C-alpha positions as CSV (number, residue, x, y, z in Angstrom):
1,M,-24.2,-27.6,17.8
2,E,-21.1,-27.0,19.9
3,K,-20.0,-23.3,20.1
4,S,-16.5,-22.5,19.1
5,K,-14.1,-21.0,21.7
6,H,-14.1,-17.2,21.7
7,S,-12.3,-14.4,23.4
8,P,-14.0,-12.0,25.9
9,K,-13.8,-9.2,23.3
10,C,-15.9,-11.1,20.8
11,N,-19.4,-9.6,20.4
12,Y,-20.3,-11.8,17.5
13,V,-20.4,-15.3,19.0
14,T,-21.8,-17.9,16.6
15,S,-21.0,-21.5,15.8
16,H,-18.6,-20.2,13.2
17,C,-16.6,-17.8,15.5
18,T,-13.0,-18.8,16.2
19,C,-11.7,-15.4,17.2
20,K,-8.4,-16.0,15.3
21,K,-5.8,-13.5,16.3
22,A,-5.7,-10.5,14.0
23,E,-3.2,-10.8,11.2
24,D,-2.5,-8.8,8.0
25,N,-3.6,-10.3,4.7
26,V,-0.4,-11.1,2.7
27,E,-2.1,-12.3,-0.5
28,F,-1.8,-8.9,-2.2
29,E,2.0,-9.1,-2.0
30,K,1.7,-12.3,-4.1
31,S,-0.8,-10.6,-6.4
32,F,1.5,-7.6,-7.0
33,K,4.4,-9.8,-7.8
34,K,2.4,-11.9,-10.2
35,K,0.3,-9.2,-12.0
36,G,2.2,-6.0,-11.3
37,I,0.2,-2.8,-11.8
38,N,-2.7,-4.8,-13.2
39,A,-3.3,-6.3,-9.8
40,Q,-5.6,-3.4,-8.8
41,R,-7.6,-0.6,-10.5
42,R,-5.7,2.4,-11.6
43,Y,-8.2,5.2,-10.9
44,P,-9.7,6.5,-7.7
45,N,-12.9,5.4,-6.0
46,E,-15.8,7.7,-7.0
47,Y,-17.2,7.8,-3.5
48,L,-13.9,8.8,-2.0
49,I,-13.8,11.6,-4.5
50,Q,-17.3,12.7,-3.4
51,F,-16.3,12.6,0.2
52,L,-13.2,14.6,-0.3
53,A,-15.0,17.1,-2.5
54,H,-17.6,17.7,0.1
55,Y,-15.3,18.2,3.1
56,Y,-11.8,19.1,1.7
57,F,-11.8,20.4,-1.8
58,P,-13.2,23.8,-0.8
59,S,-10.1,24.3,1.4
60,R,-7.8,27.1,0.2
61,K,-4.8,25.6,2.1
62,R,-4.9,22.0,0.9
63,N,-1.2,21.6,1.4
64,E,-1.8,22.0,5.1
65,K,-4.3,19.2,5.2
66,K,-2.7,15.8,6.0
67,I,-4.5,12.9,4.5
68,L,-3.6,9.2,5.0
69,E,-4.7,6.3,3.0
70,I,-4.5,3.0,4.8
71,G,-3.9,0.1,2.4
72,V,-2.5,2.4,-0.3
73,G,-1.7,-0.5,-2.6
74,S,-0.5,0.6,-6.0
75,G,-1.7,4.2,-5.6
76,A,-5.0,4.3,-7.4
77,N,-6.4,6.7,-4.9
78,S,-3.3,8.4,-3.4
79,W,-2.1,9.9,-6.7
80,M,-5.5,11.8,-7.0
81,I,-5.3,13.0,-3.4
82,A,-1.8,14.3,-3.9
83,R,-2.6,15.8,-7.3
84,E,-5.4,17.8,-5.6
85,G,-2.7,19.4,-3.5
86,F,-3.1,17.7,-0.2
87,D,-0.2,16.6,2.1
88,T,-0.6,12.9,1.3
89,Y,0.5,9.8,3.1
90,G,0.1,6.1,2.5
91,I,0.8,2.9,4.3
92,D,0.7,-0.7,3.1
93,N,2.1,-4.1,4.2
94,S,3.2,-5.0,0.6
95,K,6.8,-4.0,-0.4
96,T,6.0,-4.8,-4.0
97,G,2.8,-2.7,-3.9
98,L,4.7,0.3,-2.5
99,K,7.3,0.1,-5.3
100,L,4.5,0.1,-7.9
101,C,2.8,2.9,-5.9
102,K,5.9,5.1,-6.1
103,K,6.1,4.6,-9.9
104,V,2.5,5.6,-10.2
105,H,3.1,8.7,-8.2
106,E,6.1,9.6,-10.3
107,S,4.1,9.1,-13.5
108,W,1.6,11.7,-12.2
109,G,4.3,14.1,-11.0
110,V,3.2,13.9,-7.4
111,S,4.9,13.1,-4.1
112,V,3.4,10.9,-1.4
113,K,5.0,9.9,1.9
114,L,4.8,6.1,1.9
115,K,5.5,3.7,4.7
116,L,5.7,-0.1,5.0
117,G,3.6,-1.2,7.9
118,T,0.3,-2.4,9.3
119,M,-2.9,-0.4,9.7
120,R,-3.5,-2.3,13.0
121,K,-0.6,-0.3,14.5
122,L,-0.1,2.9,12.6
123,P,3.4,4.4,12.9
124,Y,2.2,8.0,13.4
125,Q,1.9,10.2,16.4
126,N,-1.4,11.0,18.1
127,G,-3.6,13.6,16.3
128,F,-1.4,13.8,13.2
129,F,-3.9,13.6,10.4
130,D,-6.9,15.7,9.3
131,C,-8.4,12.8,7.4
132,I,-7.8,9.0,7.1
133,V,-9.4,7.0,4.3
134,D,-9.8,3.3,3.4
135,V,-11.0,1.9,0.1
136,V,-11.5,-1.9,0.3
137,S,-8.4,-2.5,2.4
138,M,-9.8,-2.8,6.0
139,Q,-12.2,-5.4,4.7
140,H,-9.2,-7.8,4.5
141,L,-8.8,-7.8,8.3
142,N,-10.9,-10.0,10.6
143,L,-13.1,-8.5,13.3
144,E,-10.3,-8.2,15.9
145,G,-8.2,-6.4,13.3
146,H,-11.1,-4.0,12.7
147,E,-11.3,-3.2,16.3
148,E,-7.5,-2.5,16.5
149,T,-7.6,-0.4,13.3
150,Y,-10.6,1.7,14.2
151,N,-8.8,2.5,17.5
152,E,-5.6,3.4,15.7
153,I,-7.4,5.6,13.2
154,Y,-9.1,7.5,16.0
155,R,-5.8,8.0,17.8
156,C,-4.1,9.4,14.8
157,L,-6.8,11.8,13.8
158,K,-6.9,15.4,14.9
159,K,-9.9,16.6,16.9
160,G,-12.5,17.2,14.3
161,G,-10.7,14.9,11.8
162,R,-12.7,12.7,9.5
163,F,-12.6,9.0,8.5
164,F,-14.0,7.5,5.2
165,S,-14.3,3.8,4.4
166,Y,-15.6,1.8,1.4
167,H,-16.2,-1.7,2.8
168,L,-17.8,-4.9,1.7
169,E,-21.3,-5.5,3.3
170,K,-22.8,-8.7,4.5
171,S,-25.6,-8.7,1.9
172,T,-23.0,-9.4,-0.9
173,D,-23.9,-12.6,-2.7
174,Y,-20.4,-13.9,-2.2
175,F,-20.7,-14.0,1.5
176,D,-21.0,-17.7,2.3
177,P,-20.3,-19.0,5.9
178,K,-20.1,-22.5,4.5
179,K,-16.9,-21.8,2.7
180,G,-14.7,-21.5,5.8
181,M,-14.7,-18.7,8.4
182,V,-12.1,-16.9,10.6
183,D,-15.0,-15.4,12.6
184,N,-18.6,-15.0,11.9
185,S,-18.1,-12.1,9.5
186,T,-14.7,-13.1,7.9
187,M,-14.3,-15.6,5.2
188,R,-11.0,-17.4,5.0
189,D,-10.7,-16.6,1.3
190,F,-12.6,-14.3,-1.0
191,L,-12.1,-14.7,-4.8
192,G,-8.5,-15.7,-4.2
193,N,-7.6,-12.5,-2.3
194,G,-7.2,-14.1,1.1
195,Q,-9.5,-13.4,4.1
196,A,-12.3,-10.8,3.7
197,C,-14.6,-9.4,6.3
198,F,-18.2,-8.5,5.5
199,L,-19.6,-6.0,8.0
200,D,-23.2,-5.0,8.4
201,S,-24.1,-1.4,9.4
202,R,-24.7,-2.3,13.0
203,Q,-21.2,-3.8,13.4
204,A,-19.5,-0.8,11.7
205,E,-21.4,1.6,13.9
206,N,-20.6,-0.3,17.1
207,F,-16.9,-0.4,16.2
208,L,-16.9,3.4,15.5
209,K,-18.8,4.3,18.7
210,S,-16.5,2.1,20.8
211,S,-13.5,3.9,19.4
212,G,-15.0,7.3,20.2
213,F,-16.2,8.5,16.8
214,K,-19.3,10.7,16.4
215,D,-21.3,12.1,13.5
216,I,-21.4,8.6,12.1
217,S,-23.0,8.1,8.7
218,I,-23.3,4.8,6.9
219,G,-24.8,4.4,3.4
220,Y,-24.9,1.7,0.8
221,N,-23.7,1.1,-2.7
222,I,-24.8,-1.9,-4.8
223,R,-22.9,-3.0,-7.8
224,K,-24.7,-5.6,-9.9
225,K,-22.8,-7.9,-12.2
226,E,-23.3,-11.7,-12.2
227,N,-23.4,-11.5,-8.5
228,I,-24.3,-8.6,-6.3
229,F,-21.5,-6.7,-4.5
230,E,-22.8,-4.4,-1.8
231,Y,-20.6,-1.9,0.0
232,L,-20.9,0.2,3.1
233,L,-20.1,3.9,2.7
234,I,-18.8,4.8,6.1
235,E,-18.1,8.4,7.4
236,A,-17.3,9.5,10.9
237,K,-15.8,12.4,12.8
238,K,-13.4,12.5,15.8
């Protein structure tokens, strides 16, 4: 079988690899316009809560801790972070999602600094955040987009700052290379939500190490319904 063309950066060369230039997934803008607040869950990810509880809830000066959620969407996680007293930020590429997010924040009586933009090029200065978190948002980038975003996250974190990610894993039943691939880990469409990347722990660790992260911890969470959804629980420190 003839190999696809690939860029020098690609470390995952297979017959499916096309090394498509990294782009943002715009399907969620359509979803927010169609479904409104029902396009996403309304309550925070339980593993994100555990992560924050372990490292940041004991802090007596939470208002001095800057936390950014990339892919903030309609605010299911950011309202909780802000309500816990942290200096909270959010970025997303969906205008409609951010409008909904603002309404969610207002309903909880909290304030979050929101920006329209891409996680692949974060509009923040070096070393600005104490913590950056991602809940099923980075997974909608291809491999090149992951490389760009990990580098940006590292740049924007303070020394000693931490990163958390809840991300689809390759063992998920829905991962099927026969259904059309952007690269060997990224399906062109996943359940109608546009492209989705399924990382394994080796890939995630390699990306993190390449960006400069240390104290890397990667766990697993399996959710069983009709099909199995498996997620990586990623933690790392700058």
